[in-house]
N, C-alpha and C positions, 0 to 999 in steps of 0.2 A: 504493500499501498505505499508506505513512505516514497520507494522507488518512482513510482508513477508520480508521487506529488513533488518531486524534486526536478522530475522532469518537464513537469510545467512552470519552474521557476526561473527566472536567468539567469545565466552562470556568469562565472570571473571568469573571461576568455584570455584575460592579458598573460595567463599561465602559459600558453602556448607560442608567443612571442617571445616568451623568457626561456623555455626551453630552446626556439629555435636559436634562439642569441646564443646561448651554452653552447649548442651542438656545433655551431660556427668554429667558436675557440677550439674545440677539440678537434676539428677539421683542420683550421691553422697551427694548431699545438703538434698534431702527426703529422702535418706537411714539413714543420722546423725541423722535428724529429729528423725526419726521413733525409735531409739536407743537413744537418748533423752529420750521421754516420755515413753521410756519403763523404763525409772531409771538406763541406761547404763552408767555411767562416763557422767554426766549431763558439769560439764564444761569443758571435751574434746571433745563433742560433738558440744559443742555451739561454742569453739574455731575453731573447723574442719568447720562450716557451713559460720564462718567470713571468714576464709580462701577463701573458694568456693566462698564467694561471691563477694570477692576482683576478683578472677581470673574470674568469667563471665562479672565483672565493665571492665576487660582489653580485653576481647575476644570483649564487645558489643564495645568497643572504636575503635580495630580494624575493626569490620564490618562497624562502622559509616565511618572512613576514606578511605578504600575502596570503601564506595557508591562515595564520593566526586572523586577517583582520576579514579573509572573503566568508558574506554569508552560506554562499550558494557557491562549491569548488567544481570541474568540469567533471572529475572522477575522485574516488575516495582520498580523503588528506593523507594515509597512511601514505599510499602508494603515489603521489605525489610528491614526497620527501624522500621516497625511497628513490624513485626516479632521476630525480635531480641531484642524490646524495651519490649514487652510483656514476653518473656524468662527472659530475665532482673528481670523484677516485678515479676516474681514467687519467682526464689532466693531471693531480697530483702524483701518480704513477709516472708520466711524462719527467714533471718536475723532480722525483727523486732519481730518476737516468741522468741528468742535466747533471744534479749536486754528485753523483759516482764517477760520472764523464770529467766531471772538473777536478774532484778531490785528487786521482789518480792520473791527471793531465795527458789523457787519453788523446792521440793524434789521430790515430789509426783504426780501421774498423775493420774485420772480418765480412767476406761477401753473404755469409748469411744473416749478422747482423742488421745488415742494409736490406736482405731481402726479408724482414722483420719489420726495419721499418716501414718499408712497403705496404705489408700487411698492416700496420698500425692506421694507415692510409685508408687503406679500403676498408678497414673495420669502421674507420672514424665516417667516411663519407656512407655509406648504408646507414650506421645512427643518424647521419644529418637528412637523410631520405628520409627514413621512418617517423620520425620528431614528428613533424609538420601533420601526419596522416591520424594523429592521435584526436584531431581535432575532429574526426568524425569516424570513430573506432571502427562502428557497425559497417558505415558501407566501405570501410578499408582494411576491414579484417581480414580479408585473403592475403593482401599486399603486405601488410604488417607481417603476416607468417612468414610469408617468402622471403621478405628481409630481415629477422629475426634468422630464420636459420640460416642463409647466406653468413650471417655473424658468425654461428655456431662452427661453419665450416671453413671459415677465415682462422678461427681458433683454434681449430685442429690442424692445421698448415702449421701455424707459430707452434705448437708443441710440437712438430715433428722437425722443425728448424732447429728453435732449443736441444734437443736430445741430440742432432746430428750436430751442430754446434760443440756441443758440452765433450763430445766423442773427439773430435776433430782438436779440439783443444788439448787434451791428454795426451793426444799421440805426439802434439808438438812443443808441450809445456808441462806435461805430468812430473816429468824425472828433474825436467833440466831445468826448470824455472816454474817454482809453486808460486811464485808471486805473480807471474804474469799469468798463470795459470787461474786463479782465485779473482783476479779483478776481470779476466774474458768473462768466466762464467757468472759474475755476480752482475756483469752488464748482457750477459744474456738470460739469468732468470728476473731483471727487471723489466725487459723488453718483453717476455712472455707475460709481466702478470700487466702490463700495458695493455696487451690482445684480451686476456682474460678480464679485465675492467669492462672490457668493450662488450663482451658477453654478459657479462651482470648488465649492463645496463639492457642488452637486447632480453634477457629473462625477465627484466620487469616490465618490460615495453608487451613480452607474450603473457605475462602473469595481469596488467591490464585490459588487456585485449580477453583473456578468460571472462574476467571479472566483468566484462562492460558488453559483451556479445548476448 
């Protein structure tokens, strides 16, 4: 009964604009990370990701404030909080990767790391396509499911690259240079977690579809 009543009331639609703005920071952050891993002005790309993470934090704050102040939200308040937090976690993980690269003064990156950077961009673009479709969940359910399934497949590819990368690192440095192995494995781990966070976003979107269709 209350569900029908809610549908008759006006929604607070600015959430969708905030989600879209946040997803744009994810795409820009992922592209900057990809360029960093390609060796394109590493310091500048790192600063770019840090600035984007700060922008994303501000957008997240706006969403959480809107949740508290809005009478009617487009879907469950808990789902809104979980979605924006999972999006924020993705760019937080990019910033953590930058921190590791900076701390250990890395200037060159394995080809498999670069491929994982490309997967980060792919996952970010898929999320950026999915987020605007939440405005009409029922009408867009099939497309949303397609996009989230694609994110899952990207995450599986990332896992494979991570495992291959660790194996190659061990062959190259495992016995001769333990520090190089440790640093490389940390970067691989963090890149895998970036893609994992995108999968978390996809899972939140899937949950919203299930609850609202």
